[in-house]
Wavefront OBJ file of the C-alpha trace (Angstrom):
o trace
v 24.193 -9.533 7.460
v 22.438 -11.419 10.279
v 18.620 -11.522 10.758
v 18.948 -9.444 13.945
v 20.779 -6.651 12.171
v 18.075 -5.923 9.589
v 15.614 -3.209 10.771
v 13.492 -2.800 7.671
v 12.387 -5.255 4.976
v 11.110 -3.314 1.916
v 8.778 -5.378 -0.220
v 8.099 -4.286 -3.851
v 5.968 -5.878 -6.581
v 6.608 -5.255 -10.276
v 4.487 -5.990 -13.366
v 5.731 -4.619 -16.664
v 6.705 -1.254 -15.159
v 10.524 -1.651 -15.299
v 11.464 2.023 -15.372
v 9.277 3.004 -12.515
v 10.536 0.132 -10.369
v 14.164 1.028 -11.086
v 13.421 4.573 -10.122
v 11.915 3.302 -6.874
v 14.931 1.116 -6.114
v 17.339 3.959 -6.856
v 15.433 6.277 -4.486
v 15.595 3.702 -1.747
v 19.344 3.362 -2.295
v 19.739 7.143 -2.141
v 17.655 7.743 0.948
v 18.149 4.576 3.050
v 21.735 5.674 3.936
v 22.666 4.303 7.371
v 19.407 2.361 7.788
v 19.883 -1.390 7.985
v 17.472 -2.733 5.350
v 16.888 -5.317 2.685
v 14.807 -5.147 -0.532
v 12.589 -8.019 -1.604
v 11.320 -7.621 -5.137
v 8.669 -9.888 -6.622
v 8.206 -9.789 -10.368
v 4.710 -10.962 -11.459
v 5.530 -12.438 -14.853
v 6.752 -9.316 -16.639
v 7.671 -9.458 -20.361
v 9.147 -5.977 -20.764
v 12.781 -6.734 -19.853
v 12.225 -6.077 -16.146
v 13.749 -9.336 -14.889
v 16.892 -8.872 -16.909
v 17.272 -5.302 -15.614
v 16.664 -6.365 -12.029
v 19.274 -9.126 -12.281
v 21.826 -6.536 -13.413
v 21.014 -4.273 -10.378
v 21.273 -7.250 -8.141
v 24.935 -7.715 -9.258
v 25.933 -4.228 -8.115
v 28.189 -4.217 -5.015
v 25.813 -2.009 -3.085
v 23.028 -4.603 -3.267
v 25.102 -7.509 -2.177
v 23.185 -9.247 0.695
v 20.471 -6.596 0.393
v 18.471 -7.702 -2.675
v 16.130 -10.721 -3.006
v 14.561 -11.272 -6.421
v 11.439 -13.484 -6.499
v 10.200 -14.506 -9.964
v 6.646 -15.565 -10.893
v 5.716 -17.051 -14.272
v 2.398 -15.118 -14.268
v 0.537 -12.402 -12.482
v -0.353 -13.881 -9.135
v -2.111 -10.759 -7.883
v -0.850 -8.000 -5.586
v -1.537 -9.587 -2.173
v 0.033 -12.912 -3.047
v 3.131 -11.305 -4.551
v 3.592 -9.106 -1.518
v 3.206 -12.165 0.746
v 6.009 -13.910 -1.097
v 8.270 -11.060 -0.056
v 6.902 -10.916 3.490
v 7.557 -14.622 4.024
v 11.199 -14.183 3.155
v 11.608 -10.920 5.037
v 14.188 -10.876 7.834
v 13.628 -7.343 9.120
v 11.981 -6.162 12.309
v 9.586 -4.012 10.269
v 8.027 -4.706 6.909
v 7.361 -1.890 4.450
v 5.063 -2.636 1.523
v 6.204 -0.095 -1.019
v 4.547 0.425 -4.374
v 6.938 0.251 -7.302
v 5.592 3.569 -8.630
v 6.936 5.539 -5.744
v 9.960 7.736 -5.017
v 11.297 7.907 -1.483
v 12.106 11.280 0.005
v 14.790 12.153 2.506
v 14.298 10.498 5.948
v 10.942 8.965 4.858
v 12.083 5.431 5.855
v 13.842 6.530 8.977
v 10.797 8.441 10.150
v 8.579 5.370 9.750
v 10.898 3.208 11.798
v 11.543 5.791 14.407
v 7.848 6.439 14.951
v 7.016 2.741 15.150
v 9.868 2.237 17.651
v 8.420 4.763 20.030
v 4.829 3.611 20.030
v 3.722 0.289 21.462
v 0.179 0.380 20.085
v 1.083 0.754 16.417
v 0.052 -1.890 13.909
v 0.298 -0.044 10.522
v 1.892 3.293 9.587
v 1.242 5.053 6.258
v 3.411 7.809 4.764
v 2.217 11.210 3.506
v 1.933 10.663 -0.293
v 2.506 13.352 -2.894
v 1.405 13.453 -6.536
v 4.016 13.902 -9.280
v 3.462 17.672 -9.292
v 4.099 17.877 -5.532
v 0.457 18.317 -4.437
v -0.909 16.274 -1.567
v -2.368 12.901 -2.538
v -5.420 11.548 -0.750
v -4.307 8.416 0.940
v -6.564 7.608 3.914
v -9.959 5.988 4.201
v -12.847 5.806 6.576
v -14.066 2.251 6.473
v -16.646 1.903 3.713
v -19.732 1.023 5.718
v -23.380 1.212 4.554
v -23.883 3.975 7.156
v -21.051 6.084 5.747
v -22.373 5.545 2.218
v -25.820 6.875 3.125
v -24.357 9.808 5.140
v -22.121 10.904 2.208
v -24.306 10.237 -0.787
v -27.775 10.918 0.655
v -27.186 13.268 3.637
v -24.356 15.322 2.148
v -21.753 14.583 4.839
v -18.653 14.788 2.700
v -15.406 12.953 3.332
v -16.832 9.749 4.747
v -16.532 7.571 1.620
v -13.860 9.123 -0.580
v -10.139 9.107 0.169
v -8.828 11.970 2.203
v -5.528 13.237 3.755
v -5.502 14.534 7.346
v -4.373 18.091 7.860
v -1.655 19.069 10.299
v 1.907 17.939 10.943
v 1.341 15.426 13.720
v 0.885 11.689 13.464
v -2.844 10.804 13.589
v -4.893 7.638 13.805
v -7.095 6.814 10.821
v -9.343 3.900 9.881
v -7.117 2.879 6.978
v -4.127 4.073 4.862
v -3.584 3.035 1.274
v -0.973 0.376 0.558
v 1.465 2.500 -1.396
v 3.751 2.950 1.640
v 2.524 0.650 4.304
v 4.629 -0.184 7.325
v 3.708 -3.317 9.256
v 5.000 -3.675 12.819
v 6.097 -6.998 14.387
v 2.981 -6.909 16.623
v 0.684 -6.523 13.564
v 2.566 -9.356 11.835
v 2.045 -11.478 14.889
v -1.637 -10.686 15.452
v -2.876 -10.117 11.954
v -0.425 -12.055 9.833
v 0.093 -11.487 6.090
v -2.239 -10.105 3.444
v -5.417 -11.930 2.589
v -4.728 -13.597 -0.783
v -8.355 -13.714 -1.716
v -7.781 -10.100 -2.897
v -6.227 -10.111 -6.369
v -6.158 -6.330 -6.588
v -7.596 -3.616 -4.343
v -9.049 -3.847 -0.798
v -6.118 -5.843 0.646
v -4.743 -2.706 2.413
v -8.068 -1.581 3.851
v -8.872 -5.159 4.945
v -5.484 -5.404 6.646
v -6.162 -2.097 8.515
v -9.594 -3.384 9.529
v -8.005 -6.572 10.976
v -5.316 -4.411 12.704
v -7.987 -2.402 14.541
v -9.901 -5.562 15.423
v -6.768 -7.071 16.953
v -6.338 -4.059 19.298
v -3.636 -2.155 17.386
v -3.858 1.261 15.715
v -3.293 2.581 12.166
v -1.431 5.879 11.883
v -0.852 8.384 9.134
v 2.652 9.931 9.477
v 3.056 13.351 7.743
v 6.849 13.439 8.443
v 7.417 10.482 6.151
v 7.028 11.771 2.596
v 6.872 9.692 -0.563
v 5.946 10.562 -4.135
v 3.427 8.164 -5.620
v 2.729 7.992 -9.393
v -0.628 6.286 -8.455
v -2.073 3.431 -10.336
v 0.677 2.902 -12.870
v 0.530 -0.869 -12.722
v -3.220 -1.098 -12.602
v -3.464 1.143 -15.698
v -1.792 -1.706 -17.554
v -4.387 -4.202 -16.284
v -7.440 -2.343 -17.612
v -8.375 0.963 -19.245
v -10.048 3.675 -17.276
v -13.636 2.707 -18.197
v -13.150 -0.911 -17.354
v -11.114 -0.485 -14.160
v -14.063 -0.349 -11.875
v -14.940 -3.941 -12.787
v -11.639 -5.030 -11.183
v -12.990 -3.794 -7.824
v -16.042 -6.047 -7.815
v -14.473 -9.398 -6.796
v -12.465 -7.795 -3.985
v -15.450 -5.731 -2.815
v -17.418 -8.923 -2.463
v -14.701 -10.507 -0.426
v -14.325 -7.443 1.789
v -18.048 -6.673 2.409
v -19.605 -10.046 1.752
v -21.864 -10.370 -1.323
v -25.081 -9.000 0.231
v -23.399 -5.858 1.730
v -21.469 -5.317 -1.577
v -24.751 -5.049 -3.471
v -26.420 -2.935 -0.787
v -23.575 -0.445 -0.666
v -23.256 -0.218 -4.454
v -27.065 0.354 -4.768
v -26.816 3.122 -2.104
v -23.893 4.705 -4.024
v -25.558 4.361 -7.429
v -28.874 5.821 -6.325
v -27.187 8.518 -4.316
v -25.065 9.639 -7.267
v -28.251 9.728 -9.474
v -29.978 11.815 -6.818
v -27.080 14.218 -6.603
v -27.240 14.760 -10.362
v -31.017 15.363 -10.191
v -30.844 18.016 -7.427
v -27.795 19.734 -8.907
l 1 2 3 4 5 6 7 8 9 10 11 12 13 14 15 16 17 18 19 20 21 22 23 24 25 26 27 28 29 30 31 32 33 34 35 36 37 38 39 40 41 42 43 44 45 46 47 48 49 50 51 52 53 54 55 56 57 58 59 60 61 62 63 64 65 66 67 68 69 70 71 72 73 74 75 76 77 78 79 80 81 82 83 84 85 86 87 88 89 90 91 92 93 94 95 96 97 98 99 100 101 102 103 104 105 106 107 108 109 110 111 112 113 114 115 116 117 118 119 120 121 122 123 124 125 126 127 128 129 130 131 132 133 134 135 136 137 138 139 140 141 142 143 144 145 146 147 148 149 150 151 152 153 154 155 156 157 158 159 160 161 162 163 164 165 166 167 168 169 170 171 172 173 174 175 176 177 178 179 180 181 182 183 184 185 186 187 188 189 190 191 192 193 194 195 196 197 198 199 200 201 202 203 204 205 206 207 208 209 210 211 212 213 214 215 216 217 218 219 220 221 222 223 224 225 226 227 228 229 230 231 232 233 234 235 236 237 238 239 240 241 242 243 244 245 246 247 248 249 250 251 252 253 254 255 256 257 258 259 260 261 262 263 264 265 266 267 268 269 270 271 272 273 274 275 276 277 278
């Protein structure tokens, strides 16, 4: 398969979630059908038998010339592991696909088709569903100090928490989450790869911010449907009570240290105030 033939490079990262990743790979195989694609899988130092399982899949006839396995000795972080796949990608479009996802019928084709038709597209996000089939919130307004004050002090809901647009038409949003995150050639050219200062979290919203700054748009595409188990890998990194601490280093990179502390003070005081008045 020549470089010019590959339309879509699907980049997946695994860390000790073998069964979920295999499920993701199988769903890609089932639904990619006539789409010209490749899969680039980075393993971030798993010790649960993942690598051995992936090597067996790679031997299957179907995956010949379609499967690139990248092995790290340790957990290099989400952004860096994705970038390893992006650097080796030969496709026109790059899809960052979380390993805890299941691709639905025509989900991949819809992403490519939409991006093909629109010259201003930088990033496209799929409509995500929870395991029970309910809609998953997967878009963000940029987390500014102004939006924090409006939501937590002035009661204007939906400015700081994740949301999902209503309706069936493609719509521009500030940011989509990175679970199913299509990067166009123009975005790759203008924005580049993910910022590796982010170990976990914020790399997707930062990429979307850079996309808008470079004159391209971020779209949410309801026609492309993907089930997302949500946070399966990160649950292994820290328990529920400790997970917020993982956000701090990335928040400081994204906002800058001063803004990080201002926003978190606004949120903390706002949440205390909400409890008092309620």
